C-alpha positions as CSV (number, residue, x, y, z in Angstrom):
1,M,63.8,-41.8,22.5
2,K,64.6,-45.0,20.5
3,W,61.5,-46.5,19.0
4,F,61.2,-50.0,17.5
5,E,61.0,-49.8,13.7
6,G,59.5,-53.2,13.0
7,S,55.9,-54.5,13.1
8,I,53.9,-55.3,16.1
9,P,54.4,-59.1,15.9
10,E,58.2,-58.6,15.7
11,A,58.1,-56.3,18.7
12,I,56.0,-58.8,20.7
13,A,58.3,-61.7,19.8
14,L,61.4,-59.6,20.8
15,A,59.8,-58.7,24.2
16,K,58.9,-62.2,24.9
17,A,62.3,-63.5,23.9
18,K,64.1,-61.0,26.2
19,Q,61.4,-61.0,28.9
20,Q,61.1,-57.3,28.6
21,V,58.2,-54.8,29.1
22,F,56.3,-54.0,25.8
23,L,55.5,-50.3,25.5
24,V,52.8,-49.2,22.9
25,F,52.2,-45.5,22.3
26,I,49.1,-44.5,20.3
27,E,49.4,-40.9,19.0
28,G,47.2,-38.6,17.1
29,S,47.5,-35.2,15.4
30,D,46.2,-33.1,18.2
31,E,48.0,-31.0,20.8
32,L,47.8,-33.7,23.5
33,S,49.6,-36.2,21.3
34,Q,52.3,-33.6,20.5
35,S,52.7,-32.9,24.2
36,M,53.0,-36.6,25.1
37,C,55.6,-37.1,22.3
38,N,57.7,-34.3,23.8
39,T,57.4,-36.1,27.2
40,F,58.8,-39.3,25.7
41,E,61.6,-37.4,24.1
42,N,62.7,-36.1,27.5
43,A,66.2,-37.1,28.4
44,D,65.3,-38.5,31.8
45,V,62.4,-40.5,30.4
46,S,64.4,-41.9,27.6
47,S,67.2,-43.0,29.9
48,K,64.7,-44.5,32.4
49,L,63.0,-46.6,29.6
50,Q,66.3,-47.7,28.2
51,G,67.4,-48.8,31.8
52,A,64.1,-50.7,32.2
53,Q,64.8,-52.6,29.0
54,C,61.4,-51.7,27.3
55,V,60.5,-52.5,23.8
56,A,58.8,-49.3,22.7
57,I,56.7,-48.9,19.5
58,R,54.8,-45.9,18.2
59,L,51.5,-46.3,16.2
60,K,49.3,-43.7,14.4
61,A,45.7,-43.5,15.5
62,G,43.4,-44.9,12.8
63,S,46.1,-46.9,11.0
64,E,45.8,-50.6,10.3
65,P,48.4,-51.7,13.0
66,C,46.5,-49.5,15.5
67,Q,43.2,-51.2,14.5
68,Q,44.7,-54.6,15.0
69,F,46.1,-53.6,18.4
70,S,42.7,-52.1,19.5
71,Q,41.0,-55.4,18.8
72,I,43.0,-56.9,21.7
73,Y,43.5,-53.8,23.9
74,P,40.7,-51.2,23.4
75,V,42.0,-47.8,22.6
76,V,39.6,-45.4,24.3
77,V,41.5,-42.1,24.4
78,V,44.1,-40.7,22.0
79,P,46.9,-40.4,22.9
80,S,47.3,-43.6,25.1
81,S,50.3,-45.4,26.4
82,F,50.2,-49.2,27.2
83,F,52.9,-50.9,29.4
84,I,52.3,-54.7,28.8
85,G,54.1,-57.5,30.7
86,C,55.5,-60.8,29.3
87,N,52.3,-62.6,30.1
88,G,50.2,-60.1,28.0
89,I,48.6,-58.3,31.0
90,P,48.7,-54.5,30.9
91,L,50.9,-53.3,33.8
92,E,50.1,-49.6,33.3
93,V,47.8,-47.6,30.9
94,I,48.3,-43.8,30.5
95,A,45.3,-42.0,29.0
96,G,46.0,-38.6,27.6
97,S,49.1,-36.5,28.1
98,V,51.2,-36.4,31.4
99,G,54.3,-34.6,32.4
100,P,57.8,-36.1,32.5
101,Q,57.8,-36.4,36.3
102,E,54.5,-38.3,36.4
103,L,55.7,-40.5,33.5
104,L,58.9,-41.4,35.5
105,E,56.8,-42.4,38.4
106,R,54.5,-44.6,36.3
107,I,57.6,-46.2,34.7
108,E,59.0,-46.9,38.2
109,N,55.7,-48.6,39.2
110,V,55.9,-50.7,36.0
111,V,59.5,-51.7,36.8
112,Q,58.4,-52.8,40.3
113,A,55.5,-54.7,39.1
114,K,57.6,-56.5,36.5
115,P,57.8,-60.3,37.1
116,S,61.3,-61.4,38.5
117,G,61.6,-64.4,36.3
118,S,64.6,-62.8,34.5
119,D,67.5,-60.5,35.2
120,D,68.2,-57.1,34.1
121,N,69.8,-58.3,30.9
122,G,66.7,-60.4,30.0
123,N,68.4,-63.7,30.7
124,I,66.6,-66.4,32.6
125,A,67.8,-66.6,36.2
126,S,70.2,-69.4,36.9
127,E,68.4,-70.5,40.1
128,P,68.0,-74.2,40.1
129,Q,64.6,-75.6,39.6
130,L,63.2,-76.7,42.8
131,G,61.3,-79.7,41.5
132,V,61.0,-83.2,42.8
133,D,63.3,-84.5,40.1
134,A,66.0,-82.1,41.0
135,V,66.3,-83.4,44.5
136,P,68.9,-86.2,44.8
137,A,67.7,-89.4,46.0
138,S,70.0,-89.2,49.0
139,A,68.4,-86.0,50.2
140,P,66.4,-86.2,53.4
141,A,62.7,-86.2,53.2
142,D,62.5,-82.8,54.9
143,K,64.3,-81.2,52.0
144,V,61.8,-82.7,49.7
145,E,59.0,-81.4,51.7
146,R,60.7,-78.0,51.9
147,A,61.1,-77.8,48.2
148,K,57.5,-78.7,47.6
149,R,56.5,-76.0,50.0
150,L,58.6,-73.5,48.3
151,L,57.2,-74.4,44.9
152,E,53.6,-74.0,46.3
153,E,54.5,-70.7,47.8
154,R,56.0,-69.5,44.6
155,R,52.9,-70.6,42.7
156,L,50.6,-68.9,45.2
157,Q,52.7,-65.8,45.1
158,K,52.6,-65.7,41.3
159,L,48.8,-66.2,41.4
160,K,48.5,-63.4,43.9
161,E,50.7,-61.1,41.8
162,E,48.5,-61.9,38.8
163,E,45.4,-61.1,40.7
164,E,46.8,-57.8,41.9
165,A,47.9,-57.0,38.4
166,T,44.3,-57.7,37.2
167,K,42.9,-55.5,39.9
168,R,45.3,-52.7,39.1
169,S,44.5,-53.0,35.4
170,E,40.7,-53.0,36.2
171,L,41.1,-50.0,38.5
172,E,43.1,-48.2,35.7
173,R,40.4,-49.2,33.2
174,R,37.8,-47.8,35.4
175,R,39.8,-44.6,36.0
176,V,40.3,-44.2,32.3
177,A,36.6,-44.8,31.6
178,R,35.6,-42.3,34.3
179,E,38.0,-39.7,32.9
180,L,36.7,-40.5,29.4
181,Q,33.1,-40.1,30.6
182,L,34.0,-36.8,32.4
183,A,35.8,-35.6,29.3
184,R,32.8,-36.5,27.1
185,Q,30.4,-34.9,29.5
186,A,32.5,-31.8,29.6
187,K,32.6,-31.7,25.9
188,E,28.8,-32.1,25.7
189,D,28.4,-29.3,28.3
190,G,30.6,-27.1,26.3
191,E,28.8,-27.9,23.0
192,R,25.4,-27.3,24.8
193,R,26.6,-23.9,26.2
194,E,28.0,-23.0,22.8
195,W,24.7,-24.0,21.2
196,A,22.7,-22.0,23.7
197,Q,25.0,-18.9,23.1
198,K,24.6,-19.3,19.4
199,R,20.8,-19.6,19.7
200,A,20.7,-16.6,21.9
201,R,22.8,-14.6,19.4
202,E,20.5,-15.8,16.5
203,K,17.4,-14.7,18.5
204,E,19.0,-11.3,19.2
205,E,19.8,-10.9,15.5
206,E,16.3,-12.0,14.5
207,R,14.8,-9.5,17.0
208,R,17.0,-6.7,15.7
209,H,16.2,-7.7,12.1
210,R,12.5,-7.7,12.9
211,E,12.6,-4.4,14.6
212,A,14.5,-2.9,11.6
213,I,11.9,-4.3,9.3
214,Q,9.0,-2.9,11.4
215,A,10.8,0.4,11.6
216,Q,11.1,0.4,7.8
217,I,7.5,-0.6,7.3
218,A,6.4,2.2,9.7
219,Q,8.7,4.6,7.8
220,D,7.2,3.5,4.4
221,R,3.7,3.9,5.8
222,A,4.5,7.4,7.0
223,D,6.1,8.2,3.6
224,R,3.0,6.9,1.7
225,A,0.7,8.8,4.0
226,E,2.7,12.0,3.5
227,R,2.8,11.4,-0.2
228,Y,-1.0,10.7,-0.3
229,Q,-1.7,13.8,1.7
230,H,0.5,15.8,-0.6
231,E,-1.2,14.4,-3.7
232,R,-4.6,15.0,-2.1
233,A,-3.6,18.6,-1.4
234,Q,-2.4,19.0,-5.0
235,E,-5.6,17.4,-6.4
236,E,-7.7,19.6,-4.1
237,Q,-5.8,22.7,-5.2
238,Q,-6.1,21.7,-8.8
239,R,-9.8,21.0,-8.4
240,R,-10.3,24.4,-6.7
241,G,-8.4,26.0,-9.6
242,R,-10.6,24.3,-12.1
243,E,-13.7,25.2,-10.2
244,A,-12.5,28.8,-9.9
245,A,-11.7,28.8,-13.7
246,L,-15.1,27.3,-14.5
247,L,-16.9,29.8,-12.2
248,Q,-15.0,32.6,-13.8
249,E,-15.9,31.3,-17.3
250,Q,-19.5,31.0,-16.3
251,Q,-19.5,34.5,-14.9
252,Q,-18.0,35.8,-18.1
253,R,-20.5,33.9,-20.1
254,L,-23.4,35.2,-17.9
255,S,-22.0,38.7,-18.2
256,Q,-21.8,38.3,-22.0
257,E,-25.3,37.0,-22.1
258,A,-26.5,39.7,-19.8
259,A,-24.7,42.2,-22.0
260,A,-26.3,40.6,-25.1
261,R,-29.7,40.7,-23.4
262,S,-29.2,44.2,-22.6
263,V,-28.7,45.1,-26.2
264,V,-31.6,43.5,-28.1
265,A,-34.9,41.8,-27.4
266,R,-36.6,39.2,-29.5
267,I,-40.4,39.5,-29.2
268,Q,-43.1,37.1,-30.6
269,F,-46.6,38.3,-31.0
270,R,-49.5,35.8,-30.9
271,L,-52.9,36.9,-32.3
272,P,-56.3,35.5,-31.4
273,D,-56.7,33.7,-34.7
274,G,-53.6,31.6,-33.9
275,S,-51.1,33.4,-36.2
276,S,-47.9,34.8,-34.8
277,A,-45.2,37.3,-35.8
278,T,-41.6,37.7,-34.5
279,H,-39.5,40.9,-34.5
280,T,-36.3,42.0,-32.8
281,F,-36.3,45.3,-30.9
282,D,-33.7,47.3,-29.0
283,A,-33.6,46.7,-25.3
284,T,-34.2,50.5,-24.8
285,A,-37.4,50.3,-26.9
286,T,-40.7,51.0,-25.0
287,L,-43.8,48.9,-24.9
288,Q,-45.6,51.7,-26.9
289,D,-43.1,51.0,-29.7
290,L,-44.3,47.3,-29.6
291,R,-48.0,48.5,-29.8
292,N,-47.3,50.7,-32.7
293,F,-45.5,47.8,-34.5
294,V,-48.6,45.7,-34.1
295,L,-50.9,48.3,-35.4
296,E,-48.6,49.3,-38.3
297,T,-47.0,46.1,-39.4
298,I,-49.2,43.2,-38.2
299,R,-52.6,44.9,-38.5
300,P,-54.7,42.5,-36.6
301,G,-58.1,44.0,-37.8
302,F,-59.0,45.6,-34.5
303,S,-57.5,48.6,-32.9
304,S,-58.5,48.2,-29.3
305,F,-56.3,45.6,-27.7
306,S,-53.9,45.0,-24.9
307,L,-50.6,43.2,-24.5
308,S,-50.0,40.5,-22.0
309,T,-47.4,37.8,-21.2
310,T,-48.2,34.1,-21.5
311,F,-46.8,32.6,-18.3
312,P,-47.2,33.9,-15.7
313,R,-50.2,35.7,-17.2
314,K,-49.6,39.4,-16.8
315,E,-51.5,42.2,-18.6
316,F,-49.7,45.5,-19.1
317,T,-51.5,48.7,-18.2
318,H,-51.4,52.0,-20.1
319,G,-49.0,53.3,-17.4
320,Q,-46.4,50.7,-18.4
321,Y,-46.3,51.6,-22.1
322,S,-43.6,54.2,-21.4
323,Q,-41.2,51.7,-19.8
324,S,-38.4,49.9,-21.7
325,L,-38.3,46.3,-22.5
326,Q,-35.4,45.9,-20.2
327,Q,-37.2,47.4,-17.3
328,L,-40.2,45.1,-18.0
329,E,-37.8,42.1,-18.1
330,L,-38.7,41.2,-21.7
331,T,-35.1,40.7,-22.7
332,P,-33.5,38.7,-24.4
333,S,-36.8,37.1,-25.6
334,A,-40.4,37.1,-24.7
335,V,-43.9,36.0,-26.0
336,L,-46.7,38.6,-26.0
337,L,-50.4,37.9,-26.5
338,V,-52.4,40.5,-28.5
339,V,-55.8,40.4,-26.6
340,P,-58.7,42.4,-28.2
341,N,-60.8,44.4,-25.7
342,Q,-64.2,43.3,-27.4
343,A,-65.3,40.1,-29.1
344,V,-64.7,40.1,-32.9
345,V,-67.9,39.6,-35.0
346,P,-67.6,38.7,-38.7
347,S,-68.7,41.4,-40.9
348,A,-69.9,39.1,-43.7
349,L,-73.5,39.1,-42.5
350,S,-75.5,42.1,-41.3
351,D,-77.7,42.3,-38.3
352,S,-80.8,42.0,-40.5
353,G,-79.6,39.0,-42.4
354,V,-78.8,37.2,-39.1
355,S,-82.3,37.9,-37.8
356,A,-83.9,36.6,-41.0
357,L,-82.0,33.4,-40.9
358,K,-82.9,32.8,-37.3
359,F,-86.6,33.3,-38.0
360,L,-86.6,31.0,-41.1
361,G,-84.7,28.3,-39.0
362,S,-87.3,28.4,-36.3
363,L,-90.1,27.9,-38.9
364,L,-88.4,25.0,-40.7
365,T,-87.2,23.1,-37.7
366,P,-90.6,21.6,-36.7
367,L,-91.4,20.7,-40.3
368,M,-88.0,18.9,-40.8
369,F,-88.6,17.0,-37.6
370,L,-92.0,15.7,-38.7
371,W,-90.7,14.8,-42.2
372,S,-87.9,12.7,-40.8
373,L,-90.3,11.0,-38.3
374,L,-92.8,10.0,-41.1
375,T,-90.1,8.7,-43.4
376,G,-88.6,6.7,-40.7
377,L,-92.0,5.0,-39.9
378,F,-93.0,4.1,-43.5
379,F,-89.8,3.7,-45.4
380,G,-87.3,2.6,-42.8
381,S,-83.9,4.1,-42.1
382,P,-82.2,5.6,-45.1
383,A,-78.8,4.3,-46.2
384,P,-75.8,5.9,-44.5
385,T,-74.9,8.1,-47.3
386,E,-73.6,11.6,-47.0
387,P,-76.7,13.6,-46.4
388,Q,-77.1,17.1,-47.3
389,G,-78.2,18.0,-43.8
390,V,-75.0,16.7,-42.3
391,A,-72.7,19.5,-41.5
392,P,-69.3,19.2,-43.2
393,D,-66.1,18.9,-41.3
394,P,-65.2,22.0,-39.4
395,P,-62.7,24.0,-41.4
396,Q,-59.3,24.8,-39.9
397,E,-58.9,28.2,-38.5
398,Q,-56.3,30.6,-39.5
399,G,-52.9,29.8,-38.3
400,G,-53.3,26.0,-38.3
401,A,-55.4,25.8,-35.1
402,R,-58.3,23.5,-35.1
403,R,-61.3,23.8,-32.7
404,R,-63.2,20.8,-31.6
405,R,-67.0,21.0,-32.1
406,P,-69.7,18.7,-30.6
407,P,-71.1,16.1,-33.1
408,Q,-74.1,17.1,-35.1
409,Q,-77.2,15.0,-35.7
410,G,-78.1,14.1,-39.3
411,E,-81.3,13.7,-41.1
412,G,-81.9,10.3,-39.7
413,G,-83.6,11.8,-36.7
414,G,-81.9,9.7,-34.2
415,V,-81.4,6.6,-36.4
416,Y,-77.7,7.4,-36.8
417,Q,-75.2,9.9,-35.4
418,R,-72.0,11.1,-36.9
419,Q,-68.8,11.9,-35.0
420,G,-66.3,13.0,-37.5
421,N,-66.0,10.2,-40.1
422,V,-67.6,7.6,-37.7
423,Y,-71.4,6.8,-37.9
424,R,-73.2,5.2,-34.9
425,F,-76.6,3.5,-35.5
426,S,-79.3,3.2,-32.8
427,N,-82.6,1.3,-32.7
428,R,-84.2,4.2,-30.8
429,R,-86.0,7.0,-32.6
430,S,-84.7,9.7,-30.4
431,S,-81.3,10.2,-28.6
432,D,-82.8,12.3,-25.8
433,D,-81.8,9.8,-23.2
434,D,-78.1,10.5,-22.6
435,D,-77.7,7.4,-20.4
436,E,-78.4,5.0,-23.3
437,S,-76.2,6.7,-25.8
438,N,-73.1,7.0,-23.6
439,T,-69.9,5.2,-24.7
440,W,-67.3,4.2,-22.2
441,N,-63.6,3.8,-22.4
442,G,-62.4,0.1,-21.9
443,N,-59.5,1.2,-19.7
444,S,-61.5,3.4,-17.3
445,T,-65.0,4.5,-16.3
446,Q,-64.5,8.0,-17.7
447,Q,-67.4,9.0,-19.9
448,M,-66.4,10.0,-23.3
């Protein structure tokens, strides 16, 4: 195929000068363009185009000459082939790629639709112009009329051919637009199907990934639960081991303490005067040994006594003196009370002296009462000095124990009363009325 090497204006000028068909081929870089190029390179197609005297030019899609051409003739599909007549009207438009046979038929249609104003060599026909001026003056009037009629028919025929060419070009344009729309719709449908398939694959992958994550989470939970149960079992086993070791240690300590208790007994003896003594005995010693120790070592001043525990209070009988301290549960330590069988009377005074003192007191008591009454009436109440009749503070008993004694009345005869180091005065002569001399605690109604 021989293509024109010049520019588009040069090709158009050459086609108009030779009254030939102008062929414009718009090619791209896809497979359809390559296939259409192969069709043009076909030997039959090349010879047919050369025989039809066509000026053929090839343009790249997107180039500047192609953009200039598309401003006049819109390029909708690439590749496209335009067959343009001398009057600038497209005789045939081929959208896409066609085979050699179909292209030959299209070229044949173009040759048939080509205006017959020139011969095959591109020269203008030598037919005389049938105008009014060309008719000799001597021609008859009918020849003139006939020439006019022929010119009108020729004009009408040309108009009709132009209308048919316009119709064909419009039909071709519509066909190309329909094919383009179908191609665009098919492309959109393909993209939509591809997108749907891609979306379905993505959803499937997300589902599998989610299931894998859920399975991993479940496995992790199971592993943690198993590890937790294992740790709990170990901790429980260790706790039981510690408890067993502690129990064994306590049992050993208790056995040692029991063994120690079974060896010795620490006994504390408490006497009636408040004194005490402590001694350690063997666990096999008897209660009689403890009695002998009291008699020989402590020497309480009385020989008839009994031994008893403090709490609970339990007095041992003579039948229990032969039992050991371990049998009496007095190990490892115990407190025993030394209780005399009879009240202890001080031996400082004899019976006769006690009787004389009692008789003398009974005689002097009324006289002292009268004396205090008379002195109170005539001389008033004496000053609260330490009288001789006031009993001194009670001495502490042996062993540090102190006994509380009721307050004693002094020489005032009811004017004042002493409670320890506190003196209470009264405007009454006698304190016989207990209701008047009562004192009350400020926090309660308990009588003191």
